[in-house]
N, C-alpha and C positions, 0 to 999 in steps of 0.2 A: 771177041767178048771184051778184051782191054786193048787200047791202042796204047802205043809209047808216046809220052810226052817228054819233049827236050825241054828242060828246065831254063836254060839260058836263052831260049827264043821267046820266052814269056816276058811280058812287060811286068814291071813291079805290081801293078793292080792285079794282073792276072795271076802272079805268083800268090799273092795273098788269098785271092779267091779260091786257087787250087788246093789250099790247106785248110779250107774251111770244113768242119765237121758237119754231117747231116743235120739240117734244122728239126727243132721238136715244136710241132705245131699246136695250136690250142691250149697253150699254157694258162690262159686266162678262165677258159671254161673248165680245165682240170683243176685249178686251183679252188673255183667256187664248189665242185663237187666234193674235193676232198675236205675242205672246210666243214661242209654239212656232215661228212662221215664223222670227223672228229668231235663236232659239237652233239652228235648223236651218242657217242661213246661217252662224253663226259657227262651228259644228263641221263642216260638209261643204262650204262654200264653193260652188265652181261646181256641184257634184254636186246640192246642194240647189236650185240656181237651174234646173238643167235639169228636175229633177223637178217643181218647182212651175210652171214655165212650160208643161210638158205638161199639169199638171193644170187651171191656171187660164186658160191662153190656147189649149190644145189646139195647141201647136205644139213640134216637136223642134228644140231649137237646140244646135248643137255649138260654134260660136264666137259669143260675145255681142258682140263689138267689130264695129262696122260698118266694112267694107273700104273702101279708097281708091276703089276700083271702083264701089262702091255710091254713093258721093256723086256720080261722074260720071255714072252712069246716072239718078240722081235729077235731076240738073240738066237732062238731055235730055228727062226725063218732065214737067218742070213748064213751063208755058206761059211765054212771055216777059212776058206782061202780069202774071202772078203775081210773077215776080221783080222787075219795076218796082215792084209794090205793096209787095213785101218791102222794097226799097231805099228806098222813100219812108217807110215806116213807122220804119225803121231811122234815117233822117236826122231824122225828127221827134223820136224818142226821144232821140237823140244830142244835139240842140240842147239839150233840157231837162235831161237827166241829167249832161251835161259840166259845166253851171253849178253843179251840187250839191258839187262837189269844193271842199273849204274849204282855205284856206292854212295852212301850219303856223304856228303862234303862238311868239312868243317875248317874254317879259314880264320886266321886272325888277322884281319885287314891292317890293322895298326896295334901297337900295345895297349892291352885293356879293351880291345873291341874284337868280339868273337862273333862270326857269322856262320850259320849252318843252312843246309839244305837237306830236307829229308823227304822219302817218297812215302805214298800211302796208296794202297789200292782204292779205287773207286767203289763206294760201299754196295751199290746196286747196278748191274748192268743187265741190259736185254739184247739178245742175239735174235735177228730175223733170218730165217732160212727159206728161199723161195722154193716152191715145188711145182712150178707150172708145167712146162714141156718135159722137165726132168727134175728129180729131187737133187740139190746142189749138197751132196754129202761132204764134198771136199770143202765147201765153205764152212760146214760145222767144225772142221777141225782148224780151219784158218782162225776162226773166232774163238773156239774153245780152248785151243792149246794156250794161246796167250792170256786168256782170261784165267785159265788154272794156275799159270805161273805167276800172275801178277797177284793172285789170291783174292780176287773180288769176293766178298763174303755172300752176296747173293747174286746168282747167275742164273737167269732164265732164258728160255727159248721158245719162240713162237715160229709155227710152220703151218701152212695151209693143210686141212685134211683131205685125204683122197675121197673118191666118191663112196666109198663104204664107211667113211667116218674115222678111218684109221690114219695114222701117221706112217709113212714109209719106214719099214724096219731098219733099213740101212741108216737112215738119219737118227733113229733112237739109239742103236748099237753105237755109232760115232759120237752121239751127245754122252752116253753112259761113259764111254772110255776117256772122254775130256772130263768126266767129273760133274756132268750137269745132270741134275736130279729133277729139275722143274721144267717140264716141256708141256706147250699148250697148243691145242689144235685151233689155231686161228690164224688168218693170213690177211694180206692186202693192207691197205691204209688203216683199216680198223685195228688191226694188230699193233701198228705203230701208235695209234692213239691209246690202245689199253695199256701198253707198256709205259707210255709217256705219263698217263694220269691215274692209272689204276682202276680197276673195277672191283666187283665182288669176288671174282676168281683170280684176277691176275694182278700181281703186286705191282706198284709203280717203281720204275727204275729211274736212275739219274742220266744214264747214257745208254744210247741205242746204236748197235752195230749191225752191219750186214747189208747186201745188195737188195734190189728189187727193181719193179717196173716203174713206170713213170708216177703211178699213183703212190707207191711206197715212198720213192724219192720225194715227191711233193709233201707228203706226210711228215716226213723226217724233218723237212725245211719248216714247214709250219710249226711243229710242236716244239722246236728249238727257239723260237721266236716268242714263246710264252714264259713267263718267269716261273711258273708251276709245272712247265713242261720237261722235256729232257733234250739234252745236247746229243748230236750225232757224230758218227765217226769222219765220213768224207763224203763230199758231193759226188754222186754217182751218175755217170752217162754211159752210152753205149761202149762196148769193149772195143778196143783198137790195138793194131800192132803196125810199127814201121820196122822194115828190114833193110839194112844197108848192106849191098853185096858189091863185090869186086870180081874179077875175072876168075878167082879160086873158087867161088862159091859153086856148090852142087846145086842144079836147077830144080831137081826133083825135091831136095830138102827145102829150099826157098818157097817153092809152091805149096809144100804141105804146112809150112809154117803160116803162110798167107791164109790157106783156106781153114786151118784150125781155129783162126779168130773169125773168118767170116761166117762159120757155122753158127757163132754164138747168137746172131739175130740179124735181122734184115737191116737194121740200123747200124750194125757194126761197120768199121772202117778198116782197111788195110791199105798200106802203103809200101811201096818198093822204091828204093833209091839205088840206082845201080849205075856202076861207072863204064859198063861194057854193054854195047848196043845187041851184040848178037847173043849175049846171055839172057837179055830180056826176052828176046824172041824164044829161047828155049825154056825159059820160065812160063811164058804164056802157054806154049804147048803143054808143059807139065801140068798147069793149072787145069786146062781143058780135060785132059787125060784123068786126073785125079777127081775132079768134081763130079763126073759121073758115077763114081763108085760110092759116094757120100750118102749116108741116110737123110741127111738133112740138106740135100744138095739145092733144093729150091730156096731155102733160106740163103745158103751161100750165094746162090746166083743173084739174088735181090741185093746182099750185102756188097758184091763186087761192082754194082752201079754205083757205089759211093767211093769206090777204090781207085788206085792210081799206080801205074807202073812209069817211074820217072828216070829219065837219063839224065845223070849229072855229070860235070866235067871231071871231078876228082873227088876224093874222101873228104878234102877240106870243105867243099861245097855240100857235100852230103851230111855232114856234121853241122854245118851252119843251119841248114834246112831243118834237120831233126831237132836241134835245140829250139828253133822257132816254134815247131809244131808241139813239141813237149809229149811225146807219146805215152801212153800207159805202159806198153811194152816195147822194148827196143831190141832187135836182134842184130847182131854183128856177123854177118857171114863174109869176113874178109881175112886176108892174111894177117897174122899177128894181132889179133883184136885188142890184146891187153896193152899194146902200145898207144892205143887211142882212148883209154879210160878218162884222162884227164880232159879230153876235147868234148866228153859229155856233161853239159851243164844242167840239162832239164829232162828227166825221164823217171817213169815209175819203177821199173825194174828192167835190167840188162841181161841179155843173154849172150855169152861170148863164145864164138867159134861154131863149127860145124856139128858138134855133138851135144848142144846145149839147146833143145827145142823149148820153145815157150811152154808147152804142155807140161814139163818137168816142174816148171815154177808153179803152174796152175795146181799141181797134185802134191809132190812130194819131195822137191829137192830139199826144201827147209825154209825158203824165204815165203814171204806171205803174198797171197795173190788178190788181196784187197787193197787196190791201187787208185791213185787219182787219175781220172780220165779227163777228156774234153779239154785238154791244155792245162789242167790244174796242177801238173807236175812242175810247172814253173814256181809254185809257192807252196805246194804242199807234198808231204812224203807218205808212202805206202805205210800200211797198218803195222805197229810194233807194240812192244810191251809198254811204251811211254803213252799210248792211246788208253790204256787201262789203268792208269795212275794218275794221282795228282802229287804236285810237289809244293811242301811248305818250307818257306824260309824262316830262320829263327836268328835273333841277335841278343847278345848279352854284353853289356857294357859295364864296367868297372867305374868306380868314383873317378879315378884318374884318367880313364879312356874317355868318359864324357866330357871332362875337363879339356883334354886335348883337342878333341874335334868341335867343341863348342864355338870357338871363332868361325870356323868354316859355316857351321850351320847358321850362325848369326848373320853372317854376310848374306847368305841366300834367302833367309826369311826376311831380310830387309828388302832385298829386290823384290820379292813376291808380296810384301806387305801383310804377311800372315804373323800378327804379333802374338797371337794365341799359341802358335807353335813355338816361338822364341819364348814365350813365358814358361812352358813346360821345361825348357832347358835352364832358364834363369833362376826358377825356384829351386831347382836342385843345385846349382852351383851356389846360391845363397846359404841353403841347408848345409852344404859341404863345408863353406867357410865358417859358419857358426859352431859347428862340431869340432873344427880345428883350433 
């Protein structure tokens, strides 16, 4: 199924090609279709949403907002053990994310000049939760917990309806546990448009969070480019994992980690960088044994077509390759992984040692699973409290403080030729001299 690739037998061109993600085709055609959806929602509002919900989800929806009775019914439909698991995951996430809030800054940069930085929650946020092949209950928590801690005044959630017109009860219970009261039964690019511009039923938001298919991702990009649209969290591509393993790694563990990502979708990518040839052979055997037992084995098998088992000379070479690839998830199945933390320059989230499967981060360790994919970890971070906040700077100068900094400002305004800026300084200095 997967052959071993020896890294240093490849030419530089071949090495670059090997680390390419699966290409996404027909982007021009997709953009045109998504733009039409957005325009329809802007013009026709709820009527467009009803037509598209019937077209894409085969469901007739009259009222998009989930009623309070539906939340009550959802709670009775969800097992107590599920509620306890959701509550435990929320506690884990809250413990980590609550520590991310930064204190306001107040610094006297020089005598008489006080500068401050204060945080404010974004006023209106929209959370998108896919529900295609499976309802992403964990994503409700990953978005809902930091939004609750940030204190965004308006938090709404959109998710596609099921064939009977309802929302999966576990999604509603998770939303309620995160303090989200406004849930709407609408999905796809049309849901993104509805949140970005607002309709008769769905309020407009300032920022949109959450994963989705290519249509959803393209819609997020489109609405972010309009002044009256909404910004979005992260560019989203197919899920991916890179495992670095040495001779101490358990081949069954490594195979399971690779397959846990491969089952996400046919366009997912999994990579192994290993310093031991015989271990690669054992991992390959473990993959073939384990994949046969997966309920989504056909999806995983397609994903493995984009995947690589790579033999590297040593860990130094492995980390160099990993930093160039910049994986969404990086797993270190090596001896003493903490000793190599500083060697990691680009990664979304890192899992250290044999007892730290990526699945823990996806659900309940406490870190966020909304992460940069497709190499964006070179320049972007995973979701945090900061993404739900804005930061405002303040400055207050005394008369003496302004007089002290005035020569510096005069020099710089002179270089730039902005005499209007300089006049705002001079007029105050003249008033100061007159008073004295």
